[in-house]
MIKOL-967753 format. One record per residue (C-alpha): x, y, z. Coordinates in steps of 0.001 Angstrom, whole numbers, plus 500000, padded with zeros to 6 digits. Layout:
REM MIKOL-967753
XYZ/...
//
This chain:
REM MIKOL-967753
321807749023776163/319550751485774495/317834754292775249/314315754152775309/313443756325772769/315657754485770254/313483751495771242/310419753188770680/311616754431767180/312466751279766428/309413749583767259/307203752267765214/309590751969762567/309196748721761996/305471748552762543/305199751063759853/307170749032757466/305137745940758437/301743747710757948/303154748860754387/304549745507753238/300905743761754198/298336746337752676/298238747213749301/296989750359748013/294173750074745279/295271751668741983/293610754669740278/291947751939737127/290664749682739834/287404749667740420/285883749922744632/282919748073745702/281076749105748632/278314746443748645/276237748105752045/274737748036753999/274942751848754403/273888754558756951/272672757572755181/274383759790752820/277042756616752281/277547755465748933/276538751591747470/279381751191744633/279149748092742500/278828746681739144/275714744841737530/276012742958734139/278760745727732068/277228748833734177/278417750502737129/276165751689740454/276447754280742479/273580754344744780/273195756571748214/270033757662750167/268801760595752364/265987759664755384/262547761323755100/260110760787757389/261176756944757947/261257755995754387/264624755939751954/265138758581749144/267269756910746889/269357758891744502/271003755887741923/273059756470739081/274211753941736397/276626754178734057/278774752456731749/282565752397732707/283748751795728913/282230755263727815/284751757633727908/282173760271726984/279650759702729854/276733759619727253/275043756742728998/275002758257732390/271740757763733896/270167759527737241/267596757555738929/265682758836742285/262814756813743977/261371756967747662/261132753559749454/259113752513752269/260680750556755084/261475747165754147/260445747816750406/262630746532747653/263750748468744130/265321746299741238/267840747706738524/267618745185735480/270449745642732539/269687744497729285/272804741416729970/269582739891732339/271043740685735761/269717742662738631/270219744703741678/267951744835744473/267953747630747390/266059747569750454/265694750318752629/265606749389756096/263311749776758980/263237753817760157/265800754146757160/268333753369759177/270335751152756345/269985751022752688/271320747450751585/271788745345748377/269678742116748700/268684738858747466/265122738438746975/265525734905746748/266241735102750238/263943737276751409/260330736483752839/257522737866750318/253983737211750564/251312737086747623/247803737616748242/246514734981745937/242476736023746862/241366738352749429/238330737022752004/235108738314752195/234991739777755562/
//
C-alpha cells in the first residue's frame, strides 16, 4: 500500500507532465494575435496586409478613445511606425487601409464596453438616399 502523500505527488507530477506535453510555448519570433473583442486597456494584436497592428482603447463618456500603432515588422529600425488616435461613438466603425488593399475595421460597442474587429459586410448599415420634407 502506498502512502497518500506519495499518491498525491505522483498524481500532481503526472498532471504537470501531461500539461506540458500537450501545451506548446510560443517562441519569441512567433507573432501573437488577439482579435478581440477586448475590454478597456486590453490590446488587439493582429496583422493587416504586411503591417502589424496594436490597438487599445480607453472609455470616455460612453465613447471609445482608440489608440492604434501600425508598423512593418520587417522594418528593423522602426522607421515605418505610425501612431493614430480616434474617438469612436458607440457602434461607430473606424477602418485602416494598407497599400495592399486590405482593411481592418474596428468597432466600439454600446457604452464603450468593448472594442472589436468586425466584418463590415456582416454589419447592418443604413444609408439615407433622400431626406423627406417634413
